[in-house]
C-alpha positions in Angstrom: -153.5 85.2 -100.6 -153.1 82.6 -103.4 -155.5 82.9 -106.3 -157.1 79.6 -107.1 -158.5 78.3 -110.4 -161.0 75.6 -111.1 -164.0 74.7 -108.9 -163.8 77.9 -107.0 -163.9 80.1 -110.1 -161.2 81.1 -112.5 -159.4 84.2 -111.5 -158.5 87.0 -113.9 -156.9 85.1 -116.8 -155.0 88.2 -117.9 -153.1 88.1 -114.6 -151.3 84.9 -115.7 -148.6 85.7 -118.2 -145.2 84.1 -118.4 -143.7 80.6 -118.6 -141.9 79.5 -115.5 -139.3 76.7 -115.4 -138.5 74.9 -112.1 -134.8 74.5 -112.0 -132.7 71.7 -110.6 -128.9 72.0 -110.2 -126.5 69.1 -110.0 -122.7 69.2 -109.8 -122.7 73.0 -110.0 -124.7 73.1 -113.3 -128.2 73.2 -114.4 -129.3 69.7 -115.1 -129.7 68.5 -118.7 -133.5 68.2 -118.1 -133.6 71.8 -116.9 -132.0 72.8 -120.2 -134.6 70.9 -122.0 -137.3 72.8 -120.1 -135.7 76.1 -121.0 -135.7 75.0 -124.6 -139.4 74.2 -124.8 -140.2 77.0 -122.4 -138.6 79.5 -124.7 -140.6 78.2 -127.6 -143.9 78.4 -125.7 -143.1 81.9 -124.3 -142.3 83.1 -127.8 -145.5 81.8 -129.2 -147.4 83.5 -126.4 -145.4 86.7 -126.7 -144.5 86.4 -123.1 -141.3 86.0 -121.1 -139.5 82.9 -120.0 -138.6 82.8 -116.3 -136.8 80.3 -114.0 -137.0 79.6 -110.3 -134.8 77.7 -107.9 -135.4 76.6 -104.4 -132.4 76.2 -102.0 -130.4 77.5 -99.1 -128.1 79.6 -101.4 -127.8 80.8 -104.9 -125.7 78.5 -107.2 -123.5 80.3 -109.6 -125.0 78.1 -112.4 -128.3 80.0 -112.2 -126.8 83.1 -113.9 -126.2 80.9 -117.0 -130.0 80.7 -117.5 -129.9 84.2 -119.0 -127.7 82.8 -121.8 -130.3 80.0 -122.4 -133.2 82.5 -123.0 -134.5 83.2 -119.5 -135.6 86.9 -119.0 -136.0 86.5 -115.3 -134.2 84.2 -112.9 -135.4 83.9 -109.3 -134.0 82.1 -106.3 -136.0 81.3 -103.2 -133.3 81.3 -100.6 -134.0 79.9 -97.1 -132.1 77.6 -94.8 -135.4 75.6 -94.6 -134.9 74.7 -98.3 -131.5 73.2 -98.0 -132.9 69.7 -98.4 -136.2 68.7 -100.1 -139.0 68.6 -97.7 -142.4 68.5 -99.5 -144.4 70.7 -97.2 -141.8 73.5 -97.2 -141.1 73.4 -100.9 -144.9 73.3 -101.6 -145.3 76.4 -99.4 -142.5 78.1 -101.3 -143.9 77.3 -104.7 -147.4 78.3 -103.7 -146.1 81.8 -102.7 -143.9 82.0 -105.8 -146.8 81.3 -108.1 -148.9 83.9 -106.3 -146.2 86.5 -106.7 -145.1 85.8 -110.3 -148.4 84.6 -111.7 -147.0 82.3 -114.4 -149.4 81.0 -117.1 -147.5 77.7 -117.5 -145.2 76.0 -114.9 -142.8 73.4 -116.2 -141.2 70.7 -114.0 -138.9 67.9 -115.0 -140.2 64.4 -114.5 -137.6 63.7 -111.8 -138.2 62.3 -108.3 -138.5 65.9 -107.0 -140.6 67.2 -109.9 -143.0 64.2 -110.0 -143.6 64.7 -106.2 -143.9 68.5 -106.1 -145.9 69.2 -109.3 -149.1 67.4 -108.3 -149.0 68.8 -104.8 -148.8 72.3 -106.2 -151.6 71.7 -108.6 -153.8 70.4 -105.9 -153.1 73.3 -103.6 -153.8 75.8 -106.4 -156.9 73.8 -107.5 -155.7 73.6 -111.1 -154.7 70.7 -113.3 -151.5 68.8 -113.8 -150.2 66.4 -116.4 -147.1 64.3 -115.5 -144.5 62.7 -117.8 -145.3 64.7 -120.9 -143.3 64.0 -124.1 -144.7 66.9 -126.1 -146.3 70.2 -125.5 -148.1 72.6 -127.9 -150.3 75.6 -127.7 -153.9 75.5 -129.0 -154.0 78.1 -131.7 -157.5 79.2 -130.8 -157.3 79.4 -127.0 -153.6 79.7 -126.4 -154.0 77.0 -123.8 -151.4 74.2 -123.5 -151.9 70.8 -125.0 -150.1 68.2 -123.0 -149.2 65.0 -124.6 -148.1 61.9 -122.7 -147.8 58.1 -123.2 -150.7 56.0 -121.9 -151.5 52.2 -121.8 -147.9 51.4 -121.0 -146.5 53.5 -123.8 -148.6 52.0 -126.5 -150.4 55.2 -127.3 -150.2 58.9 -126.8 -153.0 61.0 -125.2 -153.6 64.7 -125.3 -154.8 66.5 -122.2 -155.8 70.1 -121.7 -157.9 72.3 -119.5 -158.7 76.0 -119.0 -157.6 76.4 -115.3 -154.5 78.5 -114.8 -151.7 78.1 -114.2 -151.2 75.0 -116.3 -148.7 72.7 -114.6 -146.8 69.9 -116.3 -143.8 67.7 -115.8 -141.7 66.7 -118.8 -139.9 63.4 -119.5 -136.1 63.7 -120.1 -135.1 63.4 -123.7 -138.4 64.7 -125.0 -137.0 68.1 -126.3 -133.8 69.5 -127.5 -131.9 71.4 -124.9 -131.9 75.2 -125.1 -129.1 76.6 -127.2 -126.6 78.7 -125.2 -126.4 82.2 -126.7 -123.3 83.1 -124.7 -122.9 85.0 -121.5 -125.9 87.4 -121.0 -125.9 90.0 -118.3 -128.6 89.5 -115.7 -129.1 89.5 -111.9 -130.6 86.5 -110.1 -133.4 87.9 -108.0 -133.6 86.5 -104.5 -137.2 85.8 -103.2 -137.8 86.3 -99.5 -140.8 84.1 -98.9 -140.8 84.1 -95.0 -141.5 80.4 -94.8 -143.4 79.0 -91.9 -141.3 76.1 -90.4 -144.3 74.9 -88.3 -146.1 73.8 -91.5 -143.5 71.0 -92.1 -145.0 67.7 -91.1 -141.7 65.8 -91.6 -138.1 66.5 -90.6 -134.8 65.3 -91.9 -133.4 62.6 -89.5 -130.4 61.4 -91.4 -128.8 61.3 -94.9 -127.4 58.1 -96.2 -125.4 58.1 -99.4 -126.7 55.6 -102.0 -123.7 54.6 -104.0 -125.9 53.3 -106.8 -127.4 56.8 -107.5 -124.4 57.6 -109.7 -125.5 54.8 -111.9 -129.0 56.2 -112.1 -127.7 59.7 -113.1 -125.7 58.1 -115.9 -128.7 56.1 -117.1 -131.1 59.0 -117.8 -128.8 60.9 -120.1 -126.7 58.1 -121.6 -126.8 57.7 -125.4 -126.5 53.9 -125.0 -128.2 51.8 -122.4 -127.5 48.1 -121.9 -130.2 46.5 -119.7 -130.2 43.1 -118.2 -133.1 40.9 -117.2 -133.7 37.5 -115.6 -131.7 35.8 -118.3 -128.4 37.2 -116.8 -128.9 34.5 -114.1 -125.8 35.4 -112.1 -122.9 37.8 -111.4 -121.1 36.6 -114.5 -124.0 37.8 -116.7 -123.9 41.1 -114.9 -120.1 41.5 -115.5 -120.7 40.7 -119.2 -123.3 43.5 -119.8 -121.2 45.9 -117.6 -118.3 45.4 -120.0 -120.6 45.8 -123.0 -121.9 49.1 -121.6 -118.4 50.3 -120.9 -117.2 49.4 -124.4 -120.1 51.3 -125.9 -119.7 54.3 -123.6 -123.2 53.6 -122.2 -125.0 53.0 -118.9 -126.5 50.0 -117.2 -130.3 49.4 -116.9 -132.3 46.7 -115.3 -135.7 44.9 -115.4 -137.9 44.3 -112.4 -136.9 40.6 -112.4 -133.2 41.4 -112.3 -133.7 43.8 -109.4 -135.9 41.4 -107.5 -133.3 38.7 -107.8 -130.6 41.0 -106.5 -128.6 41.1 -109.7 -128.8 44.8 -110.3 -129.7 47.8 -108.1 -133.2 49.3 -107.8 -132.0 52.7 -108.8 -131.4 51.7 -112.4 -134.8 49.9 -112.9 -136.2 50.8 -116.4 -140.0 50.6 -116.6 -143.3 52.0 -115.7 -142.4 52.4 -112.1 -138.7 53.0 -112.7 -136.6 55.2 -115.0 -137.8 56.3 -118.5 -135.0 56.3 -121.0 -134.8 57.1 -124.7 -131.2 56.6 -125.8 -130.0 56.2 -129.4 -129.3 52.5 -128.7 -131.1 50.3 -126.2 -129.7 46.8 -125.8 -132.1 44.4 -123.9 -130.1 41.4 -122.8 -132.0 38.4 -121.3 -135.1 40.6 -121.1 -138.5 39.0 -121.8 -140.1 42.3 -122.9 -143.0 42.8 -120.4 -145.2 45.9 -121.0 -144.0 47.2 -117.6 -140.4 47.3 -118.8 -141.1 48.4 -122.4 -143.0 51.5 -121.1 -139.6 52.8 -119.9 -137.7 52.4 -123.1 -140.2 52.4 -126.0 -139.0 55.8 -127.3 -135.4 54.5 -127.8 -134.2 55.1 -131.3 -132.9 51.6 -131.9 -133.8 48.6 -129.7 -131.6 45.5 -129.9 -132.8 42.3 -128.2 -130.6 39.3 -127.2 -132.6 36.3 -125.9 -132.5 32.6 -126.1 -136.3 32.3 -126.5 -137.3 33.2 -130.0 -140.9 33.7 -128.9 -140.0 36.2 -126.2 -142.3 39.4 -126.4 -139.2 41.6 -126.6 -138.8 40.7 -130.3 -142.1 42.3 -131.2 -140.6 45.6 -129.9 -137.0 45.4 -131.1 -135.6 46.7 -134.4 -132.8 44.0 -134.3 -133.2 40.6 -132.6 -130.5 38.1 -131.8 -131.6 34.6 -130.7 -129.1 32.5 -128.8 -127.1 32.1 -125.5 -126.4 35.6 -124.3 -123.0 34.7 -122.9 -121.7 33.4 -126.2 -123.2 36.4 -128.0 -121.9 39.0 -125.6 -118.5 37.5 -125.3 -118.0 37.6 -129.1 -119.5 41.1 -129.3 -117.3 42.4 -126.5 -114.2 40.9 -128.1 -115.0 42.5 -131.4 -115.9 45.9 -129.8 -112.7 45.8 -127.9 -110.6 45.2 -131.0 -112.4 48.1 -132.8 -111.8 50.4 -129.8 -108.0 49.5 -129.8 -107.7 50.2 -133.5 -109.5 53.5 -133.1 -107.2 54.6 -130.2 -104.0 53.9 -132.1 
């Protein structure tokens, strides 16, 4: 039976101890965001004088899970079941509910991914505890030892701190918010399989078909790219798209898009940057033909340097940018790309 917190009464607080990271694996490796979670998780666990643990849901045990010991995890668990081969919310929720009941973590860390943003609030509701999504900072209250959860609000214009005394405390973390865990080298450890005896009848949905979205590779590049070049309505046509694509390639970066560019069919939905799209914080963010709506800026406000290129000198984007260039984007980008290409050739000689 799962112990619930909150309205039905807080269970024995001493029973909740460690910090648990929900792991995601891509391309045979722990994702960069999972490494960030291990980094902040190790810090929190150290301050609590508790252990850091990691859990993975899937049909098998990826070899990459063993590397988590080298990143500071003291326990690595894998819920292995054929029913978990693909993400189905009801089955994954059932699995996580049973895992929390068995491991009793004090803090559960998810990444702010499509999966994490869907599963974390479901789990919190089921456990009758709180959840804060899209956190950019986490800290322990020195008096209570409870987690302070900090996230952007009002379209990224301000930061708010949330907390609560219901356990476990569940959060999701925005990519790029923390430094990834440092790898200490190969550390011996055994991935512990968890037999959860899942009930397939509780699944209210079933997988009918899988269709490969070729644009998802662009989205994967976007979230971890050091440079992002985003295009807006000002691109106007495929020629504009080709220009920013060349710029991104020359800078070793990735493409992004505004809602207007997506709605007009210029760029795919998977690389939308904004409040309802991807959140990015690269070293360099180039906004080309982007007006600078709050919806869009909420997805890139934490970028280290924002460069805006727009023909309208009164565009809102210039209020957010560190460097602004006013003029025809085609003339500006063609000249920029030519110069960047010459520099690249000299460097490669």
